[in-house]
SERO-961373 format. One line per field, with one value per residue (C-alpha): x, y, z; residue in one letter; residue number from 0. Coordinates in Angstrom, 1 decimal, padded with zeros to 4 digits, always signed. Layout:
east <- (X, ...)
north <- (Y, ...)
up <- (Z, ...)
bapa <- (A, ...)
guse <- (NUM, ...)
This chain:
east <- (+000.1, +001.5, +001.8, -001.2, -003.4, -002.4, -003.2, -006.6, -006.8, -006.2, -008.9, -011.5, -010.6, -010.7, -012.8, -016.0, -019.3, -020.3, -022.6, -025.2, -025.6, -026.1, -028.7, -030.6, -030.4, -032.0, -035.0, -035.1, -035.8, -039.1, -041.3, -043.7, -041.1, -039.6, -036.0, -034.9, -031.2, -030.2, -027.1, -026.1, -026.9, -023.7, -024.3, -027.8, -027.2, -024.1, -026.5, -029.2, -027.0, -025.8, -029.7, -030.6, -028.8, -031.5, -034.6, -034.6, -037.6, -036.2, -036.0, -040.0, -039.4, -036.3, -035.6, -032.9, -032.5, -030.1, -027.7, -025.4, -022.7, -025.0, -026.5, -023.2, -022.7, -026.2, -028.2, -030.2, -033.7, -035.2, -034.1, -035.3, -038.7, -038.8, -038.1, -040.7, -043.4, -044.9, -045.3, -047.3, -050.6, -049.8, -047.7, -046.0, -045.8, -042.6, -040.4, -036.3, -034.2, -030.7, -027.9, -024.7, -021.2, -021.9, -025.1, -023.8, -021.3, -023.9, -025.3, -029.1, -031.6, -033.5, -035.6, -036.9, -037.3, -039.2, -041.7, -042.3, -043.0, -046.2, -045.6, -048.3, -046.1, -043.5, -039.9, -036.6, -033.6, -030.0, -026.8, -024.9, -021.8, -019.7, -016.8, -018.1, -018.1, -018.9, -022.0, -022.6, -022.1, -024.8, -027.1, -026.5, -027.2, -030.3, -031.9, -031.1, -032.5, -035.7, -036.2, -035.7, -038.0, -040.9, -042.6, -042.8, -046.0, -045.2, -047.2, -046.3, -044.2, -045.1, -043.6, -041.6, -041.6, -038.1, -037.0, -033.9, -031.8, -028.9, -030.1, -030.3, -030.9, -028.2, -025.6, -024.7, -027.4, -028.8, -032.4, -032.0, -030.2, -033.3, -035.6, -033.4, -033.0, -036.9, -037.4, -035.2, -036.3, -040.4, -039.2, -038.1, -041.5, -040.5, -042.6, -040.4, -042.1, -039.9, -036.7, -035.6, -034.9, -035.4, -038.7, -040.9, -043.6, -043.8, -046.7, -044.6, -042.2, -044.3, -044.8, -040.9, -041.6, -044.1, -040.7, -039.4, -035.9, -033.6, -031.1, -028.6, -027.4, -024.7, -022.9, -021.6, -025.4, -027.5, -025.7, -026.2, -030.0, -030.3, -028.7, -031.0, -034.0, -032.7, -032.0, -035.4, -037.9, -036.0, -035.9, -033.2, -030.9, -028.1, -025.3, -024.3, -021.8, -023.6, -024.9, -022.8, -022.3, -024.3, -022.4, -022.2, -026.3, -026.7, -024.5, -026.6, -030.0, -028.7, -027.5, -031.0, -032.7, -030.3, -032.2, -035.4, -036.5, -037.4, -041.4, -040.3, -036.5, -037.0, -038.2, -035.5, -032.7, -034.1, -033.7, -030.4, -029.6, -031.2, -029.3, -026.3, -026.4, -027.3, -024.4, -021.7, -022.8, -022.8, -019.8, -017.7, -018.5, -016.7, -013.6, -013.4, -013.0, -011.2, -009.8, -010.1, -011.3, -007.9, -006.7, -003.3, -004.4, -007.8, -008.6, -011.7, -013.0, -016.5, -018.5, -017.0, -019.6, -020.0, -016.2, -015.8, -018.8, -017.8, -014.0, -015.0, -017.5, -014.4, -011.8, -013.8, -016.4, -015.9, -012.1, -008.5, -006.9, -003.2, -003.1, -006.4, -006.4, -009.3, -009.9, -012.0, -012.3, -013.3, -015.3, -014.0, -010.2, -011.0, -012.4, -009.1, -006.8, -008.7, -009.8, -007.3, -003.8, -003.6, -005.6, -005.8, -007.4, -008.3, -004.7, -003.0, -003.7, -000.6, -000.3, -003.9, -002.7, +000.3, -001.7, -004.0, -001.6, +000.8, -002.0, -001.5, -004.3, -006.5, -009.8, -011.1, -014.5, -014.9, -016.0, -015.2, -012.7, -010.4, -011.2, -009.5, -006.2, -006.4, -005.6, -008.5, -006.3, -004.7, -007.5, -011.2, -013.6, -017.1, -018.5, -020.0, -019.8, -020.5, -019.5, -020.3, -019.6, -018.3, -020.9, -025.1, -027.1, -030.8, -031.7, -032.9, -030.0, -028.8, -025.2, -026.4, -028.3, -028.6, -029.5, -026.5, -024.2, -025.3, -025.0, -021.7, -020.1, -021.8, -020.2, -016.6, -016.8, -017.9, -015.6, -012.5, -013.7, -013.9, -010.3, -008.7, -010.4, -009.1, -005.6, -005.7, -006.8, -004.0, -001.6, -002.6, -001.7, -004.7, -005.3, -005.7, -009.6, -010.1, -013.3)
north <- (-000.2, +003.3, +006.7, +008.1, +004.8, +004.7, +008.5, +007.8, +004.7, +006.9, +009.4, +006.8, +005.0, +007.8, +010.7, +011.2, +011.0, +014.5, +017.2, +016.5, +012.8, +014.5, +017.1, +014.6, +012.1, +015.0, +015.3, +011.7, +011.1, +013.0, +010.2, +012.5, +014.7, +014.7, +015.5, +017.2, +017.0, +019.7, +018.4, +015.5, +011.8, +011.0, +013.1, +011.8, +008.2, +008.8, +010.4, +008.1, +004.9, +005.8, +006.6, +003.3, +001.3, +002.2, +003.3, +000.7, +002.8, +006.2, +006.5, +006.8, +010.3, +011.5, +013.2, +014.6, +017.4, +015.7, +018.8, +018.4, +020.5, +023.0, +023.6, +024.3, +027.1, +028.4, +027.7, +025.0, +026.9, +024.9, +021.7, +022.3, +023.7, +020.3, +018.5, +020.4, +020.2, +016.8, +018.5, +021.5, +019.5, +017.0, +018.9, +016.9, +017.9, +019.1, +019.7, +019.8, +021.2, +020.1, +021.5, +019.9, +021.4, +021.8, +023.5, +025.5, +027.0, +028.2, +030.7, +030.1, +032.0, +029.0, +030.7, +032.7, +029.7, +028.1, +030.9, +030.9, +027.2, +028.0, +025.2, +025.0, +023.3, +024.4, +024.1, +024.1, +025.2, +025.0, +024.6, +021.2, +021.4, +018.8, +021.0, +023.0, +019.7, +016.3, +014.3, +016.0, +019.6, +018.9, +017.1, +020.0, +022.6, +021.2, +020.9, +024.3, +025.5, +023.5, +025.2, +028.6, +027.8, +026.0, +028.2, +026.4, +026.7, +028.8, +026.9, +026.0, +022.7, +019.4, +019.1, +015.8, +015.7, +015.7, +015.9, +013.7, +015.8, +014.8, +011.2, +009.9, +006.3, +007.2, +006.3, +002.7, +001.2, +004.5, +003.6, +001.0, +003.3, +005.9, +003.3, +002.0, +005.7, +006.2, +002.9, +003.9, +007.4, +005.9, +003.6, +006.7, +008.4, +010.8, +011.6, +011.4, +014.4, +013.8, +012.4, +015.4, +014.1, +010.5, +008.9, +012.0, +013.5, +017.1, +017.5, +016.8, +019.5, +022.7, +020.6, +020.5, +023.4, +021.0, +019.4, +020.9, +020.0, +019.1, +016.0, +016.0, +012.8, +013.1, +016.3, +016.6, +016.7, +018.1, +020.9, +023.7, +022.8, +022.6, +026.1, +027.5, +026.3, +028.0, +031.1, +031.3, +029.8, +029.7, +025.9, +024.4, +021.6, +019.2, +017.2, +014.4, +012.0, +009.3, +006.3, +003.4, +000.6, +000.2, +002.6, +005.0, +004.7, +005.1, +008.3, +009.4, +009.2, +010.8, +013.6, +014.2, +013.6, +016.1, +018.8, +017.5, +015.3, +011.8, +010.9, +006.8, +007.2, +004.2, +002.3, +003.1, +002.7, -000.8, -001.8, -000.7, -002.6, -005.8, -005.8, -004.8, -007.9, -010.4, -009.3, -009.6, -013.3, -014.3, -012.4, -013.7, -017.2, -016.6, -015.0, -018.2, -020.2, -017.9, -015.4, -011.4, -009.7, -008.3, -006.4, -005.5, -002.6, -001.2, +001.2, +003.1, +005.1, +006.2, +009.4, +011.8, +011.2, +007.7, +007.0, +008.7, +007.1, +003.7, +004.0, +005.0, +002.0, +000.0, +001.4, +001.6, -001.4, -003.8, -005.0, -004.2, -002.4, -001.7, +000.6, +002.5, +004.6, +006.7, +008.1, +011.2, +014.6, +015.4, +018.3, +018.2, +018.0, +016.1, +013.1, +012.6, +012.5, +010.1, +007.7, +007.4, +006.7, +008.3, +010.4, +010.3, +012.3, +012.4, +013.1, +010.3, +007.8, +006.1, +005.8, +004.1, +001.6, +000.9, +000.2, -002.1, -004.0, -004.7, -005.7, -008.9, -009.7, -006.4, -004.9, -002.8, -001.0, +000.5, -000.1, -002.2, +000.4, -000.3, -004.2, -004.7, -003.7, -006.2, -009.9, -011.6, -013.9, -011.5, -008.8, -009.0, -006.9, -005.5, -003.0, +000.2, +002.7, +002.5, +001.4, -002.2, -004.7, -007.7, -007.7, -008.5, -006.8, -008.2, -007.7, -004.9, -004.8, -001.2, -000.2, +002.3, +001.9, -001.4, -003.6, -002.0, -002.8, -006.2, -006.7, -005.4, -007.2, -010.2, -009.7, -009.0, -012.1, -014.8, -013.3, -013.5, -017.0, -018.1, -016.6, -018.3, -021.7, -021.5, -020.7, -023.5, -025.9, -024.9, -025.5, -029.0, -032.2, -033.6, -036.5, -034.5, -033.4, -030.9, -031.7)
up <- (+000.0, -001.0, +001.1, -000.4, +000.1, +003.7, +004.4, +002.9, +005.3, +008.0, +007.2, +006.7, +009.7, +012.4, +010.7, +012.5, +010.3, +008.8, +010.0, +007.2, +008.8, +012.2, +011.2, +009.2, +012.0, +014.5, +012.3, +011.4, +015.2, +015.0, +013.5, +011.2, +009.7, +006.1, +005.3, +002.2, +001.7, -000.7, -002.2, -004.7, -004.3, -002.6, +000.3, +000.5, +000.3, +002.9, +005.5, +004.7, +005.1, +008.7, +009.6, +008.0, +010.7, +013.3, +010.9, +008.0, +006.5, +006.5, +002.6, +002.9, +004.4, +003.1, -000.3, -002.3, -004.6, -006.6, -007.1, -010.2, -011.8, -013.5, -009.9, -008.7, -011.2, -011.7, -008.3, -006.8, -006.8, -009.7, -008.0, -004.5, -005.9, -007.7, -004.8, -002.4, -004.9, -003.4, -000.2, -001.1, -001.4, +001.2, +003.7, +006.4, +010.2, +010.0, +006.8, +007.3, +004.4, +005.2, +002.8, +002.1, +001.7, -002.4, -001.6, +001.3, -001.3, -003.9, -001.6, -002.6, -000.2, +001.0, +003.1, +000.2, -001.8, +000.7, +001.1, -002.7, -002.5, -000.5, +002.0, +004.8, +007.4, +009.7, +007.9, +009.3, +006.9, +007.8, +006.1, +007.7, +005.8, +006.6, +006.3, +009.4, +011.9, +012.8, +013.2, +016.6, +015.3, +012.9, +015.4, +017.8, +014.9, +014.1, +017.4, +017.9, +014.5, +015.2, +018.6, +017.3, +014.3, +016.0, +018.8, +022.2, +024.4, +027.7, +030.3, +033.8, +034.2, +035.8, +038.9, +038.3, +034.7, +032.7, +029.3, +028.1, +025.8, +023.4, +022.6, +019.1, +017.8, +015.1, +018.0, +018.3, +020.2, +021.0, +021.2, +023.3, +025.7, +025.7, +026.8, +029.7, +030.9, +030.7, +032.3, +035.4, +035.7, +035.6, +038.4, +040.2, +039.9, +037.2, +034.0, +030.8, +028.8, +025.8, +024.6, +022.3, +019.0, +019.5, +018.8, +019.3, +016.9, +015.6, +018.0, +020.9, +020.3, +021.5, +024.9, +025.8, +028.2, +030.4, +031.9, +035.2, +034.3, +031.2, +031.4, +029.1, +028.2, +025.6, +026.0, +022.7, +021.4, +023.9, +025.5, +023.1, +023.0, +027.0, +027.0, +024.3, +026.3, +029.4, +027.7, +025.7, +028.3, +031.7, +031.7, +034.3, +033.1, +034.3, +032.5, +034.9, +033.6, +031.4, +033.3, +032.4, +035.1, +038.1, +040.3, +037.4, +037.3, +041.0, +040.4, +037.8, +039.3, +042.6, +040.7, +039.2, +042.5, +044.0, +041.7, +041.2, +044.1, +043.3, +044.0, +044.6, +045.6, +047.7, +044.6, +042.6, +045.2, +045.8, +042.3, +042.1, +045.3, +043.9, +040.7, +042.3, +044.9, +042.3, +040.0, +042.5, +043.5, +039.9, +039.2, +042.2, +041.2, +037.7, +039.6, +042.1, +038.6, +036.3, +038.0, +037.9, +034.9, +033.7, +030.7, +029.7, +027.4, +026.6, +023.9, +023.9, +020.8, +020.6, +020.6, +023.3, +026.2, +025.4, +025.4, +028.9, +030.3, +029.0, +030.1, +033.8, +034.2, +032.7, +035.0, +038.1, +037.8, +035.2, +035.0, +036.2, +033.2, +033.5, +030.5, +029.4, +026.2, +025.1, +021.8, +022.6, +023.6, +027.1, +028.7, +031.8, +032.8, +036.1, +034.1, +031.9, +035.1, +037.1, +034.2, +031.1, +031.1, +027.5, +025.4, +021.8, +019.2, +015.9, +014.4, +016.5, +013.7, +014.0, +017.7, +017.8, +015.2, +017.3, +020.2, +018.6, +016.6, +019.7, +022.0, +024.3, +026.4, +025.3, +024.9, +022.2, +022.8, +019.5, +015.7, +013.0, +011.8, +014.7, +015.0, +011.9, +013.4, +016.5, +016.4, +017.7, +019.9, +021.7, +022.0, +023.0, +020.8, +021.7, +019.0, +020.7, +017.8, +014.0, +011.7, +012.9, +010.0, +011.9, +014.5, +014.4, +017.0, +017.1, +021.0, +022.9, +025.5, +026.1, +026.9, +029.9, +033.1, +034.8, +031.9, +030.1, +032.8, +032.9, +029.1, +028.9, +031.7, +030.3, +027.3, +028.8, +030.9, +028.3, +025.6, +027.9, +029.2, +025.7, +024.7, +027.9, +027.2, +023.4, +024.4, +027.3, +024.7, +022.1, +025.1, +026.1, +024.4, +022.3, +024.2, +027.8, +028.5, +031.1, +033.1)
bapa <- (X, X, X, X, X, X, X, X, X, X, X, X, X, X, X, X, X, X, X, X, X, X, X, X, X, X, X, X, X, X, X, X, X, X, X, X, X, X, X, X, X, X, X, X, X, X, X, X, X, X, X, X, X, X, X, X, X, X, X, X, X, X, X, X, X, X, X, X, X, X, X, X, X, X, X, X, X, X, X, X, X, X, X, X, X, X, X, X, X, X, X, X, X, X, X, X, X, X, X, X, X, X, X, X, X, X, X, X, X, X, X, X, X, X, X, X, X, X, X, X, X, X, X, X, X, X, X, X, X, X, X, X, X, X, X, X, X, X, X, X, X, X, X, X, X, X, X, X, X, X, X, X, X, X, X, X, X, X, X, X, X, X, X, X, X, X, X, X, X, X, X, X, X, X, X, X, X, X, X, X, X, X, X, X, X, X, X, X, X, X, X, X, X, X, X, X, X, X, X, X, X, X, X, X, X, X, X, X, X, X, X, X, X, X, X, X, X, X, X, X, X, X, X, X, X, X, X, X, X, X, X, X, X, X, X, X, X, X, X, X, X, X, X, X, X, X, X, X, X, X, X, X, X, X, X, X, X, X, X, X, X, X, X, X, X, X, X, X, X, X, X, X, X, X, X, X, X, X, X, X, X, X, X, X, X, X, X, X, X, X, X, X, X, X, X, X, X, X, X, X, X, X, X, X, X, X, X, X, X, X, X, X, X, X, X, X, X, X, X, X, X, X, X, X, X, X, X, X, X, X, X, X, X, X, X, X, X, X, X, X, X, X, X, X, X, X, X, X, X, X, X, X, X, X, X, X, X, X, X, X, X, X, X, X, X, X, X, X, X, X, X, X, X, X, X, X, X, X, X, X, X, X, X, X, X, X, X, X, X, X, X, X, X, X, X, X, X, X, X, X, X, X, X, X, X, X, X, X, X, X, X, X, X, X, X, X, X, X, X, X, X, X, X, X, X, X, X, X, X, X, X, X, X, X, X)
guse <- (0, 1, 2, 3, 4, 5, 6, 7, 8, 9, 10, 11, 12, 13, 14, 15, 16, 17, 18, 19, 20, 21, 22, 23, 24, 25, 26, 27, 28, 29, 30, 31, 32, 33, 34, 35, 36, 37, 38, 39, 40, 41, 42, 43, 44, 45, 46, 47, 48, 49, 50, 51, 52, 53, 54, 55, 56, 57, 58, 59, 60, 61, 62, 63, 64, 65, 66, 67, 68, 69, 70, 71, 72, 73, 74, 75, 76, 77, 78, 79, 80, 81, 82, 83, 84, 85, 86, 87, 88, 89, 90, 91, 92, 93, 94, 95, 96, 97, 98, 99, 100, 101, 102, 103, 104, 105, 106, 107, 108, 109, 110, 111, 112, 113, 114, 115, 116, 117, 118, 119, 120, 121, 122, 123, 124, 125, 126, 127, 128, 129, 130, 131, 132, 133, 134, 135, 136, 137, 138, 139, 140, 141, 142, 143, 144, 145, 146, 147, 148, 149, 150, 151, 152, 153, 154, 155, 156, 157, 158, 159, 160, 161, 162, 163, 164, 165, 166, 167, 168, 169, 170, 171, 172, 173, 174, 175, 176, 177, 178, 179, 180, 181, 182, 183, 184, 185, 186, 187, 188, 189, 190, 191, 192, 193, 194, 195, 196, 197, 198, 199, 200, 201, 202, 203, 204, 205, 206, 207, 208, 209, 210, 211, 212, 213, 214, 215, 216, 217, 218, 219, 220, 221, 222, 223, 224, 225, 226, 227, 228, 229, 230, 231, 232, 233, 234, 235, 236, 237, 238, 239, 240, 241, 242, 243, 244, 245, 246, 247, 248, 249, 250, 251, 252, 253, 254, 255, 256, 257, 258, 259, 260, 261, 262, 263, 264, 265, 266, 267, 268, 269, 270, 271, 272, 273, 274, 275, 276, 277, 278, 279, 280, 281, 282, 283, 284, 285, 286, 287, 288, 289, 290, 291, 292, 293, 294, 295, 296, 297, 298, 299, 300, 301, 302, 303, 304, 305, 306, 307, 308, 309, 310, 311, 312, 313, 314, 315, 316, 317, 318, 319, 320, 321, 322, 323, 324, 325, 326, 327, 328, 329, 330, 331, 332, 333, 334, 335, 336, 337, 338, 339, 340, 341, 342, 343, 344, 345, 346, 347, 348, 349, 350, 351, 352, 353, 354, 355, 356, 357, 358, 359, 360, 361, 362, 363, 364, 365, 366, 367, 368, 369, 370, 371, 372, 373, 374, 375, 376, 377, 378, 379, 380, 381, 382, 383, 384, 385, 386, 387, 388, 389, 390, 391, 392, 393, 394, 395, 396, 397, 398, 399, 400, 401, 402, 403, 404, 405, 406, 407, 408, 409, 410, 411, 412, 413, 414, 415, 416, 417, 418, 419, 420, 421, 422, 423, 424, 425, 426, 427, 428, 429, 430, 431, 432, 433, 434)
């Protein structure tokens, strides 16, 4: 492989999904919204393919202006008018126009074109050029644009109602995580008013203000929206550390209760205690047979909040790790100091490949891009981010919360035991059986 091919491989391996995909994913999280990608087919298919991992029918409500070279030179007005025509007579509950890099360079007045089309529905238009940011940047920009376009009700908040801000099923296993957090909050007596940008309808949007508290789950997605809701409607918000692991879940629930007391705090505490006690007994039996769960090196690469939440649970609860490397940006310096031994960025491609290639008794929490660089006998792999081309997921097991803690720890232990059995069988003569 030449130097040019190596360089391109590095870009494909470590560069985040673009802002167009992020913005489209936000509106895809609204069941009755229609998305018009103002750009070439390549950008449209790239964004749609990412969303299809979690919403197989998204193509039914996602269209494209199909810009070509003529549009780049002479403007995209005719292309956009043609794409919007079907929605004039049958307007959706919400229509989002998301412009790609190429469309952003044209400089068309999208708002004027929309006004001229005569659409009888709320329209949110934004430029989500991939040159301007990542998936998270696009999602955040789309959420803020929607909040500034669609007026919310100014009503009194319900006493124990909350919104979850910054969750998307376009994150790997994101929909299952959202359901688990809703389940836990309901056990504690809270009413989950909405999960912004995840399995909601356009009708739900104006009612966001009925929540007494906004809880930011993934900071890179939802912090901007929470700040905007506070500025526009006076809604308080918190951004506790993401709830990975049993201890992490307990701490997450407590941080929420400190701001908005739980009506059924005892029920939530009882559930956490039950799961913790049962898991301790089962895991302790495994330790007696197989020893401690230990990794010489562990690499975590995922969206920022997810990577740090998983890394914290791995280091403090799930396993003993000698050297923990996290490839993500940290919002708070204290998180870095107490969790990771090494912090890696997007430009540290060679170092990431070195860590993965030299793993002995290692662990990778990442995607298929990284798993291609490890030796299966030397490292265990659990996919936690897209792309996941070497793993099939059909169950509804989350990563977050109590069910998520059980699911991940189960995967870690079972994978580790299987690897030990393979190593042991290869080291023993063929005529010796271990009972």
